[in-house]
PDB file of N, CA, C and O in Angstrom:
ATOM      1  N   MET A   1      35.028   1.576  -9.372  1.00  0.00           N
ATOM      2  CA  MET A   1      33.894   2.099  -8.636  1.00  0.00           C
ATOM      3  C   MET A   1      33.300   0.979  -7.790  1.00  0.00           C
ATOM      4  O   MET A   1      33.184  -0.163  -8.235  1.00  0.00           O
ATOM      5  N   LEU A   2      32.940   1.318  -6.600  1.00  0.00           N
ATOM      6  CA  LEU A   2      32.342   0.338  -5.712  1.00  0.00           C
ATOM      7  C   LEU A   2      30.938  -0.010  -6.175  1.00  0.00           C
ATOM      8  O   LEU A   2      30.154   0.878  -6.510  1.00  0.00           O
ATOM      9  N   GLU A   3      30.620  -1.286  -6.194  1.00  0.00           N
ATOM     10  CA  GLU A   3      29.257  -1.696  -6.467  1.00  0.00           C
ATOM     11  C   GLU A   3      28.436  -1.468  -5.201  1.00  0.00           C
ATOM     12  O   GLU A   3      28.992  -1.298  -4.116  1.00  0.00           O
ATOM     13  N   ASP A   4      27.126  -1.466  -5.343  1.00  0.00           N
ATOM     14  CA  ASP A   4      26.244  -1.196  -4.210  1.00  0.00           C
ATOM     15  C   ASP A   4      26.486  -2.153  -3.043  1.00  0.00           C
ATOM     16  O   ASP A   4      26.492  -1.727  -1.888  1.00  0.00           O
ATOM     17  N   THR A   5      26.684  -3.430  -3.329  1.00  0.00           N
ATOM     18  CA  THR A   5      26.895  -4.414  -2.260  1.00  0.00           C
ATOM     19  C   THR A   5      28.160  -4.093  -1.475  1.00  0.00           C
ATOM     20  O   THR A   5      28.147  -4.115  -0.245  1.00  0.00           O
ATOM     21  N   ALA A   6      29.232  -3.800  -2.162  1.00  0.00           N
ATOM     22  CA  ALA A   6      30.494  -3.460  -1.495  1.00  0.00           C
ATOM     23  C   ALA A   6      30.348  -2.150  -0.726  1.00  0.00           C
ATOM     24  O   ALA A   6      30.904  -1.994   0.361  1.00  0.00           O
ATOM     25  N   LEU A   7      29.608  -1.228  -1.290  1.00  0.00           N
ATOM     26  CA  LEU A   7      29.386   0.054  -0.634  1.00  0.00           C
ATOM     27  C   LEU A   7      28.582  -0.138   0.651  1.00  0.00           C
ATOM     28  O   LEU A   7      28.890   0.469   1.676  1.00  0.00           O
ATOM     29  N   ARG A   8      27.559  -0.977   0.593  1.00  0.00           N
ATOM     30  CA  ARG A   8      26.766  -1.267   1.799  1.00  0.00           C
ATOM     31  C   ARG A   8      27.615  -1.979   2.859  1.00  0.00           C
ATOM     32  O   ARG A   8      27.474  -1.712   4.052  1.00  0.00           O
ATOM     33  N   GLN A   9      28.478  -2.869   2.426  1.00  0.00           N
ATOM     34  CA  GLN A   9      29.365  -3.556   3.371  1.00  0.00           C
ATOM     35  C   GLN A   9      30.295  -2.551   4.048  1.00  0.00           C
ATOM     36  O   GLN A   9      30.543  -2.641   5.250  1.00  0.00           O
ATOM     37  N   GLN A  10      30.799  -1.608   3.286  1.00  0.00           N
ATOM     38  CA  GLN A  10      31.669  -0.571   3.844  1.00  0.00           C
ATOM     39  C   GLN A  10      30.893   0.275   4.849  1.00  0.00           C
ATOM     40  O   GLN A  10      31.414   0.614   5.911  1.00  0.00           O
ATOM     41  N   ILE A  11      29.657   0.614   4.518  1.00  0.00           N
ATOM     42  CA  ILE A  11      28.809   1.386   5.422  1.00  0.00           C
ATOM     43  C   ILE A  11      28.595   0.628   6.726  1.00  0.00           C
ATOM     44  O   ILE A  11      28.728   1.197   7.809  1.00  0.00           O
ATOM     45  N   HIS A  12      28.265  -0.651   6.618  1.00  0.00           N
ATOM     46  CA  HIS A  12      28.036  -1.457   7.826  1.00  0.00           C
ATOM     47  C   HIS A  12      29.303  -1.570   8.678  1.00  0.00           C
ATOM     48  O   HIS A  12      29.225  -1.530   9.906  1.00  0.00           O
ATOM     49  N   ALA A  13      30.452  -1.708   8.046  1.00  0.00           N
ATOM     50  CA  ALA A  13      31.712  -1.788   8.791  1.00  0.00           C
ATOM     51  C   ALA A  13      31.987  -0.468   9.525  1.00  0.00           C
ATOM     52  O   ALA A  13      32.427  -0.473  10.675  1.00  0.00           O
ATOM     53  N   LEU A  14      31.729   0.648   8.859  1.00  0.00           N
ATOM     54  CA  LEU A  14      31.929   1.953   9.495  1.00  0.00           C
ATOM     55  C   LEU A  14      30.957   2.162  10.652  1.00  0.00           C
ATOM     56  O   LEU A  14      31.329   2.713  11.688  1.00  0.00           O
ATOM     57  N   ILE A  15      29.722   1.725  10.476  1.00  0.00           N
ATOM     58  CA  ILE A  15      28.733   1.834  11.557  1.00  0.00           C
ATOM     59  C   ILE A  15      29.176   1.011  12.755  1.00  0.00           C
ATOM     60  O   ILE A  15      29.042   1.450  13.897  1.00  0.00           O
ATOM     61  N   GLU A  16      29.698  -0.171  12.503  1.00  0.00           N
ATOM     62  CA  GLU A  16      30.182  -1.030  13.590  1.00  0.00           C
ATOM     63  C   GLU A  16      31.333  -0.348  14.335  1.00  0.00           C
ATOM     64  O   GLU A  16      31.382  -0.378  15.564  1.00  0.00           O
ATOM     65  N   GLN A  17      32.249   0.262  13.597  1.00  0.00           N
ATOM     66  CA  GLN A  17      33.358   0.980  14.223  1.00  0.00           C
ATOM     67  C   GLN A  17      32.843   2.151  15.060  1.00  0.00           C
ATOM     68  O   GLN A  17      33.317   2.390  16.170  1.00  0.00           O
ATOM     69  N   GLU A  18      31.875   2.870  14.515  1.00  0.00           N
ATOM     70  CA  GLU A  18      31.299   4.004  15.229  1.00  0.00           C
ATOM     71  C   GLU A  18      30.638   3.540  16.527  1.00  0.00           C
ATOM     72  O   GLU A  18      30.837   4.145  17.581  1.00  0.00           O
ATOM     73  N   HIS A  19      29.859   2.474  16.448  1.00  0.00           N
ATOM     74  CA  HIS A  19      29.190   1.954  17.643  1.00  0.00           C
ATOM     75  C   HIS A  19      30.198   1.507  18.692  1.00  0.00           C
ATOM     76  O   HIS A  19      30.017   1.772  19.881  1.00  0.00           O
ATOM     77  N   CYS A  20      31.243   0.842  18.266  1.00  0.00           N
ATOM     78  CA  CYS A  20      32.271   0.396  19.216  1.00  0.00           C
ATOM     79  C   CYS A  20      32.911   1.582  19.931  1.00  0.00           C
ATOM     80  O   CYS A  20      33.096   1.545  21.147  1.00  0.00           O
ATOM     81  N   LEU A  21      33.246   2.622  19.192  1.00  0.00           N
ATOM     82  CA  LEU A  21      33.838   3.814  19.809  1.00  0.00           C
ATOM     83  C   LEU A  21      32.865   4.487  20.766  1.00  0.00           C
ATOM     84  O   LEU A  21      33.240   4.877  21.871  1.00  0.00           O
ATOM     85  N   ARG A  22      31.627   4.620  20.341  1.00  0.00           N
ATOM     86  CA  ARG A  22      30.632   5.277  21.188  1.00  0.00           C
ATOM     87  C   ARG A  22      30.373   4.467  22.462  1.00  0.00           C
ATOM     88  O   ARG A  22      30.234   5.040  23.542  1.00  0.00           O
ATOM     89  N   GLU A  23      30.308   3.144  22.341  1.00  0.00           N
ATOM     90  CA  GLU A  23      30.105   2.293  23.517  1.00  0.00           C
ATOM     91  C   GLU A  23      31.280   2.396  24.479  1.00  0.00           C
ATOM     92  O   GLU A  23      31.104   2.404  25.698  1.00  0.00           O
ATOM     93  N   ARG A  24      32.464   2.474  23.920  1.00  0.00           N
ATOM     94  CA  ARG A  24      33.676   2.562  24.746  1.00  0.00           C
ATOM     95  C   ARG A  24      33.673   3.813  25.610  1.00  0.00           C
ATOM     96  O   ARG A  24      34.127   3.788  26.753  1.00  0.00           O
ATOM     97  N   TYR A  25      33.159   4.905  25.059  1.00  0.00           N
ATOM     98  CA  TYR A  25      33.191   6.180  25.769  1.00  0.00           C
ATOM     99  C   TYR A  25      31.814   6.607  26.274  1.00  0.00           C
ATOM    100  O   TYR A  25      31.639   7.749  26.698  1.00  0.00           O
ATOM    101  N   ASP A  26      30.844   5.709  26.232  1.00  0.00           N
ATOM    102  CA  ASP A  26      29.494   6.024  26.679  1.00  0.00           C
ATOM    103  C   ASP A  26      29.496   6.478  28.140  1.00  0.00           C
ATOM    104  O   ASP A  26      30.043   5.802  29.012  1.00  0.00           O
ATOM    105  N   GLY A  27      28.885   7.612  28.387  1.00  0.00           N
ATOM    106  CA  GLY A  27      28.775   8.119  29.747  1.00  0.00           C
ATOM    107  C   GLY A  27      29.983   8.900  30.235  1.00  0.00           C
ATOM    108  O   GLY A  27      29.947   9.484  31.318  1.00  0.00           O
ATOM    109  N   GLN A  28      31.039   8.916  29.460  1.00  0.00           N
ATOM    110  CA  GLN A  28      32.225   9.670  29.867  1.00  0.00           C
ATOM    111  C   GLN A  28      32.141  11.077  29.272  1.00  0.00           C
ATOM    112  O   GLN A  28      31.750  11.265  28.120  1.00  0.00           O
ATOM    113  N   ARG A  29      32.512  12.030  30.074  1.00  0.00           N
ATOM    114  CA  ARG A  29      32.480  13.411  29.591  1.00  0.00           C
ATOM    115  C   ARG A  29      33.657  13.710  28.669  1.00  0.00           C
ATOM    116  O   ARG A  29      33.556  14.527  27.755  1.00  0.00           O
ATOM    117  N   ILE A  30      34.751  13.047  28.922  1.00  0.00           N
ATOM    118  CA  ILE A  30      35.972  13.336  28.168  1.00  0.00           C
ATOM    119  C   ILE A  30      36.413  12.075  27.439  1.00  0.00           C
ATOM    120  O   ILE A  30      36.515  10.999  28.029  1.00  0.00           O
ATOM    121  N   ILE A  31      36.670  12.229  26.156  1.00  0.00           N
ATOM    122  CA  ILE A  31      37.278  11.138  25.399  1.00  0.00           C
ATOM    123  C   ILE A  31      38.615  11.636  24.875  1.00  0.00           C
ATOM    124  O   ILE A  31      38.863  12.840  24.816  1.00  0.00           O
ATOM    125  N   THR A  32      39.454  10.715  24.505  1.00  0.00           N
ATOM    126  CA  THR A  32      40.765  11.122  24.009  1.00  0.00           C
ATOM    127  C   THR A  32      40.615  11.891  22.701  1.00  0.00           C
ATOM    128  O   THR A  32      39.647  11.716  21.961  1.00  0.00           O
ATOM    129  N   GLN A  33      41.575  12.726  22.445  1.00  0.00           N
ATOM    130  CA  GLN A  33      41.590  13.486  21.195  1.00  0.00           C
ATOM    131  C   GLN A  33      41.635  12.528  20.006  1.00  0.00           C
ATOM    132  O   GLN A  33      40.988  12.761  18.985  1.00  0.00           O
ATOM    133  N   GLU A  34      42.396  11.464  20.147  1.00  0.00           N
ATOM    134  CA  GLU A  34      42.496  10.466  19.076  1.00  0.00           C
ATOM    135  C   GLU A  34      41.139   9.828  18.794  1.00  0.00           C
ATOM    136  O   GLU A  34      40.758   9.662  17.635  1.00  0.00           O
ATOM    137  N   ALA A  35      40.410   9.468  19.851  1.00  0.00           N
ATOM    138  CA  ALA A  35      39.096   8.844  19.678  1.00  0.00           C
ATOM    139  C   ALA A  35      38.103   9.828  19.067  1.00  0.00           C
ATOM    140  O   ALA A  35      37.317   9.456  18.195  1.00  0.00           O
ATOM    141  N   ALA A  36      38.132  11.073  19.515  1.00  0.00           N
ATOM    142  CA  ALA A  36      37.238  12.088  18.967  1.00  0.00           C
ATOM    143  C   ALA A  36      37.523  12.319  17.487  1.00  0.00           C
ATOM    144  O   ALA A  36      36.603  12.462  16.683  1.00  0.00           O
ATOM    145  N   SER A  37      38.791  12.354  17.143  1.00  0.00           N
ATOM    146  CA  SER A  37      39.188  12.534  15.749  1.00  0.00           C
ATOM    147  C   SER A  37      38.764  11.343  14.900  1.00  0.00           C
ATOM    148  O   SER A  37      38.272  11.506  13.783  1.00  0.00           O
ATOM    149  N   ARG A  38      38.960  10.153  15.438  1.00  0.00           N
ATOM    150  CA  ARG A  38      38.564   8.928  14.714  1.00  0.00           C
ATOM    151  C   ARG A  38      37.058   8.896  14.519  1.00  0.00           C
ATOM    152  O   ARG A  38      36.581   8.541  13.441  1.00  0.00           O
ATOM    153  N   LEU A  39      36.307   9.261  15.542  1.00  0.00           N
ATOM    154  CA  LEU A  39      34.851   9.276  15.450  1.00  0.00           C
ATOM    155  C   LEU A  39      34.391  10.263  14.383  1.00  0.00           C
ATOM    156  O   LEU A  39      33.506   9.951  13.586  1.00  0.00           O
ATOM    157  N   LYS A  40      34.983  11.439  14.367  1.00  0.00           N
ATOM    158  CA  LYS A  40      34.630  12.431  13.350  1.00  0.00           C
ATOM    159  C   LYS A  40      34.962  11.906  11.956  1.00  0.00           C
ATOM    160  O   LYS A  40      34.182  12.091  11.021  1.00  0.00           O
ATOM    161  N   GLY A  41      36.102  11.260  11.813  1.00  0.00           N
ATOM    162  CA  GLY A  41      36.487  10.692  10.521  1.00  0.00           C
ATOM    163  C   GLY A  41      35.512   9.623  10.045  1.00  0.00           C
ATOM    164  O   GLY A  41      35.185   9.555   8.861  1.00  0.00           O
ATOM    165  N   ILE A  42      35.054   8.798  10.963  1.00  0.00           N
ATOM    166  CA  ILE A  42      34.073   7.758  10.629  1.00  0.00           C
ATOM    167  C   ILE A  42      32.766   8.402  10.182  1.00  0.00           C
ATOM    168  O   ILE A  42      32.168   7.978   9.193  1.00  0.00           O
ATOM    169  N   GLU A  43      32.322   9.426  10.908  1.00  0.00           N
ATOM    170  CA  GLU A  43      31.073  10.106  10.558  1.00  0.00           C
ATOM    171  C   GLU A  43      31.151  10.726   9.159  1.00  0.00           C
ATOM    172  O   GLU A  43      30.203  10.632   8.380  1.00  0.00           O
ATOM    173  N   VAL A  44      32.262  11.344   8.854  1.00  0.00           N
ATOM    174  CA  VAL A  44      32.444  11.964   7.542  1.00  0.00           C
ATOM    175  C   VAL A  44      32.464  10.892   6.452  1.00  0.00           C
ATOM    176  O   VAL A  44      31.824  11.050   5.412  1.00  0.00           O
ATOM    177  N   GLU A  45      33.188   9.816   6.687  1.00  0.00           N
ATOM    178  CA  GLU A  45      33.259   8.741   5.690  1.00  0.00           C
ATOM    179  C   GLU A  45      31.895   8.100   5.489  1.00  0.00           C
ATOM    180  O   GLU A  45      31.538   7.748   4.364  1.00  0.00           O
ATOM    181  N   LEU A  46      31.131   7.944   6.558  1.00  0.00           N
ATOM    182  CA  LEU A  46      29.758   7.421   6.428  1.00  0.00           C
ATOM    183  C   LEU A  46      28.914   8.352   5.558  1.00  0.00           C
ATOM    184  O   LEU A  46      28.187   7.889   4.679  1.00  0.00           O
ATOM    185  N   ASP A  47      29.006   9.642   5.795  1.00  0.00           N
ATOM    186  CA  ASP A  47      28.250  10.602   4.983  1.00  0.00           C
ATOM    187  C   ASP A  47      28.633  10.484   3.510  1.00  0.00           C
ATOM    188  O   ASP A  47      27.767  10.529   2.636  1.00  0.00           O
ATOM    189  N   ARG A  48      29.908  10.336   3.239  1.00  0.00           N
ATOM    190  CA  ARG A  48      30.373  10.208   1.851  1.00  0.00           C
ATOM    191  C   ARG A  48      29.859   8.923   1.213  1.00  0.00           C
ATOM    192  O   ARG A  48      29.456   8.924   0.050  1.00  0.00           O
ATOM    193  N   CYS A  49      29.870   7.825   1.969  1.00  0.00           N
ATOM    194  CA  CYS A  49      29.378   6.541   1.444  1.00  0.00           C
ATOM    195  C   CYS A  49      27.878   6.594   1.170  1.00  0.00           C
ATOM    196  O   CYS A  49      27.418   6.143   0.121  1.00  0.00           O
ATOM    197  N   TRP A  50      27.109   7.152   2.123  1.00  0.00           N
ATOM    198  CA  TRP A  50      25.667   7.274   1.919  1.00  0.00           C
ATOM    199  C   TRP A  50      25.380   8.158   0.706  1.00  0.00           C
ATOM    200  O   TRP A  50      24.491   7.846  -0.086  1.00  0.00           O
ATOM    201  N   ASP A  51      26.114   9.243   0.553  1.00  0.00           N
ATOM    202  CA  ASP A  51      25.930  10.129  -0.588  1.00  0.00           C
ATOM    203  C   ASP A  51      26.182   9.390  -1.900  1.00  0.00           C
ATOM    204  O   ASP A  51      25.408   9.520  -2.849  1.00  0.00           O
ATOM    205  N   LEU A  52      27.247   8.629  -1.951  1.00  0.00           N
ATOM    206  CA  LEU A  52      27.569   7.881  -3.161  1.00  0.00           C
ATOM    207  C   LEU A  52      26.492   6.842  -3.455  1.00  0.00           C
ATOM    208  O   LEU A  52      26.091   6.676  -4.607  1.00  0.00           O
ATOM    209  N   LEU A  53      26.026   6.149  -2.437  1.00  0.00           N
ATOM    210  CA  LEU A  53      24.976   5.154  -2.634  1.00  0.00           C
ATOM    211  C   LEU A  53      23.709   5.823  -3.174  1.00  0.00           C
ATOM    212  O   LEU A  53      23.068   5.292  -4.081  1.00  0.00           O
ATOM    213  N   ARG A  54      23.350   6.971  -2.629  1.00  0.00           N
ATOM    214  CA  ARG A  54      22.166   7.693  -3.117  1.00  0.00           C
ATOM    215  C   ARG A  54      22.353   8.171  -4.562  1.00  0.00           C
ATOM    216  O   ARG A  54      21.417   8.130  -5.361  1.00  0.00           O
ATOM    217  N   GLN A  55      23.556   8.621  -4.888  1.00  0.00           N
ATOM    218  CA  GLN A  55      23.836   9.017  -6.276  1.00  0.00           C
ATOM    219  C   GLN A  55      23.629   7.833  -7.214  1.00  0.00           C
ATOM    220  O   GLN A  55      23.008   7.962  -8.269  1.00  0.00           O
ATOM    221  N   ARG A  56      24.155   6.691  -6.818  1.00  0.00           N
ATOM    222  CA  ARG A  56      24.030   5.482  -7.657  1.00  0.00           C
ATOM    223  C   ARG A  56      22.564   5.094  -7.832  1.00  0.00           C
ATOM    224  O   ARG A  56      22.140   4.727  -8.928  1.00  0.00           O
ATOM    225  N   GLN A  57      21.802   5.175  -6.761  1.00  0.00           N
ATOM    226  CA  GLN A  57      20.385   4.828  -6.831  1.00  0.00           C
ATOM    227  C   GLN A  57      19.622   5.802  -7.731  1.00  0.00           C
ATOM    228  O   GLN A  57      18.757   5.389  -8.503  1.00  0.00           O
ATOM    229  N   ALA A  58      19.942   7.082  -7.631  1.00  0.00           N
ATOM    230  CA  ALA A  58      19.283   8.094  -8.464  1.00  0.00           C
ATOM    231  C   ALA A  58      19.617   7.883  -9.935  1.00  0.00           C
ATOM    232  O   ALA A  58      18.741   7.983 -10.795  1.00  0.00           O
ATOM    233  N   LYS A  59      20.861   7.596 -10.221  1.00  0.00           N
ATOM    234  CA  LYS A  59      21.245   7.354 -11.616  1.00  0.00           C
ATOM    235  C   LYS A  59      20.507   6.153 -12.175  1.00  0.00           C
ATOM    236  O   LYS A  59      20.022   6.181 -13.306  1.00  0.00           O
ATOM    237  N   ARG A  60      20.424   5.108 -11.387  1.00  0.00           N
ATOM    238  CA  ARG A  60      19.717   3.902 -11.813  1.00  0.00           C
ATOM    239  C   ARG A  60      18.228   4.217 -12.045  1.00  0.00           C
ATOM    240  O   ARG A  60      17.635   3.753 -13.019  1.00  0.00           O
ATOM    241  N   GLU A  61      17.637   5.003 -11.144  1.00  0.00           N
ATOM    242  CA  GLU A  61      16.227   5.370 -11.251  1.00  0.00           C
ATOM    243  C   GLU A  61      15.935   6.134 -12.543  1.00  0.00           C
ATOM    244  O   GLU A  61      14.868   5.976 -13.136  1.00  0.00           O
ATOM    245  N   PHE A  62      16.879   6.954 -12.970  1.00  0.00           N
ATOM    246  CA  PHE A  62      16.697   7.746 -14.181  1.00  0.00           C
ATOM    247  C   PHE A  62      17.394   7.129 -15.397  1.00  0.00           C
ATOM    248  O   PHE A  62      17.732   7.815 -16.362  1.00  0.00           O
ATOM    249  N   ARG A  63      17.595   5.818 -15.317  1.00  0.00           N
ATOM    250  CA  ARG A  63      18.141   5.013 -16.422  1.00  0.00           C
ATOM    251  C   ARG A  63      19.502   5.517 -16.908  1.00  0.00           C
ATOM    252  O   ARG A  63      19.793   5.551 -18.103  1.00  0.00           O
ATOM    253  N   GLN A  64      20.319   5.904 -15.931  1.00  0.00           N
ATOM    254  CA  GLN A  64      21.691   6.291 -16.229  1.00  0.00           C
ATOM    255  C   GLN A  64      22.618   5.243 -15.625  1.00  0.00           C
ATOM    256  O   GLN A  64      22.202   4.428 -14.802  1.00  0.00           O
ATOM    257  N   ASP A  65      23.853   5.276 -16.037  1.00  0.00           N
ATOM    258  CA  ASP A  65      24.843   4.318 -15.542  1.00  0.00           C
ATOM    259  C   ASP A  65      25.266   4.684 -14.126  1.00  0.00           C
ATOM    260  O   ASP A  65      25.875   5.734 -13.923  1.00  0.00           O
ATOM    261  N   PRO A  66      24.952   3.828 -13.127  1.00  0.00           N
ATOM    262  CA  PRO A  66      25.338   4.147 -11.757  1.00  0.00           C
ATOM    263  C   PRO A  66      26.848   4.146 -11.539  1.00  0.00           C
ATOM    264  O   PRO A  66      27.335   4.731 -10.572  1.00  0.00           O
ATOM    265  N   ASP A  67      27.585   3.500 -12.423  1.00  0.00           N
ATOM    266  CA  ASP A  67      29.034   3.442 -12.272  1.00  0.00           C
ATOM    267  C   ASP A  67      29.732   4.757 -12.579  1.00  0.00           C
ATOM    268  O   ASP A  67      30.929   4.891 -12.326  1.00  0.00           O
ATOM    269  N   VAL A  68      29.009   5.725 -13.116  1.00  0.00           N
ATOM    270  CA  VAL A  68      29.632   7.032 -13.355  1.00  0.00           C
ATOM    271  C   VAL A  68      29.503   7.945 -12.135  1.00  0.00           C
ATOM    272  O   VAL A  68      30.094   9.024 -12.105  1.00  0.00           O
ATOM    273  N   ALA A  69      28.737   7.521 -11.133  1.00  0.00           N
ATOM    274  CA  ALA A  69      28.644   8.289  -9.892  1.00  0.00           C
ATOM    275  C   ALA A  69      30.009   8.289  -9.223  1.00  0.00           C
ATOM    276  O   ALA A  69      30.717   7.282  -9.230  1.00  0.00           O
ATOM    277  N   THR A  70      30.363   9.408  -8.657  1.00  0.00           N
ATOM    278  CA  THR A  70      31.670   9.518  -7.998  1.00  0.00           C
ATOM    279  C   THR A  70      31.499  10.003  -6.560  1.00  0.00           C
ATOM    280  O   THR A  70      30.572  10.744  -6.234  1.00  0.00           O
ATOM    281  N   ALA A  71      32.407   9.568  -5.734  1.00  0.00           N
ATOM    282  CA  ALA A  71      32.397  10.003  -4.339  1.00  0.00           C
ATOM    283  C   ALA A  71      32.744  11.481  -4.296  1.00  0.00           C
ATOM    284  O   ALA A  71      33.721  11.926  -4.899  1.00  0.00           O
ATOM    285  N   ARG A  72      31.936  12.220  -3.582  1.00  0.00           N
ATOM    286  CA  ARG A  72      32.193  13.646  -3.424  1.00  0.00           C
ATOM    287  C   ARG A  72      33.148  13.863  -2.255  1.00  0.00           C
ATOM    288  O   ARG A  72      33.268  13.019  -1.367  1.00  0.00           O
ATOM    289  N   SER A  73      33.808  14.981  -2.272  1.00  0.00           N
ATOM    290  CA  SER A  73      34.765  15.285  -1.208  1.00  0.00           C
ATOM    291  C   SER A  73      34.037  15.498   0.116  1.00  0.00           C
ATOM    292  O   SER A  73      32.843  15.798   0.143  1.00  0.00           O
ATOM    293  N   ALA A  74      34.764  15.341   1.193  1.00  0.00           N
ATOM    294  CA  ALA A  74      34.203  15.559   2.532  1.00  0.00           C
ATOM    295  C   ALA A  74      33.688  16.987   2.659  1.00  0.00           C
ATOM    296  O   ALA A  74      32.644  17.216   3.269  1.00  0.00           O
ATOM    297  N   GLY A  75      34.402  17.942   2.094  1.00  0.00           N
ATOM    298  CA  GLY A  75      33.987  19.335   2.173  1.00  0.00           C
ATOM    299  C   GLY A  75      32.631  19.583   1.539  1.00  0.00           C
ATOM    300  O   GLY A  75      31.834  20.365   2.058  1.00  0.00           O
ATOM    301  N   ILE A  76      32.368  18.938   0.444  1.00  0.00           N
ATOM    302  CA  ILE A  76      31.076  19.094  -0.226  1.00  0.00           C
ATOM    303  C   ILE A  76      29.971  18.403   0.566  1.00  0.00           C
ATOM    304  O   ILE A  76      28.930  18.998   0.849  1.00  0.00           O
ATOM    305  N   VAL A  77      30.204  17.162   0.915  1.00  0.00           N
ATOM    306  CA  VAL A  77      29.188  16.371   1.615  1.00  0.00           C
ATOM    307  C   VAL A  77      28.853  16.959   2.985  1.00  0.00           C
ATOM    308  O   VAL A  77      27.689  16.967   3.387  1.00  0.00           O
ATOM    309  N   GLU A  78      29.838  17.439   3.686  1.00  0.00           N
ATOM    310  CA  GLU A  78      29.624  17.952   5.038  1.00  0.00           C
ATOM    311  C   GLU A  78      28.991  19.341   5.049  1.00  0.00           C
ATOM    312  O   GLU A  78      28.557  19.805   6.103  1.00  0.00           O
ATOM    313  N   ASN A  79      28.930  20.006   3.912  1.00  0.00           N
ATOM    314  CA  ASN A  79      28.383  21.367   3.872  1.00  0.00           C
ATOM    315  C   ASN A  79      27.092  21.478   3.077  1.00  0.00           C
ATOM    316  O   ASN A  79      26.737  22.572   2.638  1.00  0.00           O
ATOM    317  N   TYR A  80      26.382  20.371   2.881  1.00  0.00           N
ATOM    318  CA  TYR A  80      25.127  20.413   2.123  1.00  0.00           C
ATOM    319  C   TYR A  80      24.113  21.378   2.706  1.00  0.00           C
ATOM    320  O   TYR A  80      23.469  22.121   1.965  1.00  0.00           O
ATOM    321  N   LEU A  81      23.961  21.380   4.026  1.00  0.00           N
ATOM    322  CA  LEU A  81      22.915  22.180   4.654  1.00  0.00           C
ATOM    323  C   LEU A  81      23.374  23.559   5.087  1.00  0.00           C
ATOM    324  O   LEU A  81      22.583  24.324   5.639  1.00  0.00           O
ATOM    325  N   GLN A  82      24.601  23.884   4.856  1.00  0.00           N
ATOM    326  CA  GLN A  82      25.103  25.176   5.312  1.00  0.00           C
ATOM    327  C   GLN A  82      25.025  26.217   4.226  1.00  0.00           C
ATOM    328  O   GLN A  82      25.409  27.366   4.444  1.00  0.00           O
TER     329      GLN A  82
END
């Protein structure tokens, strides 16, 4: 299981990748299918990482073992509000 520090590092790396892609295509109406797919993948992975970090924090807050928190699937994380 990823510790919080490693999880935050992963989040920051994904954010950096997202920013680089967005800057590359900033102002363009059309981006490549590959870039659009990669951007969507980064967004989903970021959502999963943030979800896991929040789970770990909640477990710690309620005096539970944060290491039992597990990453949820993209389908679950992406459909919270639907």
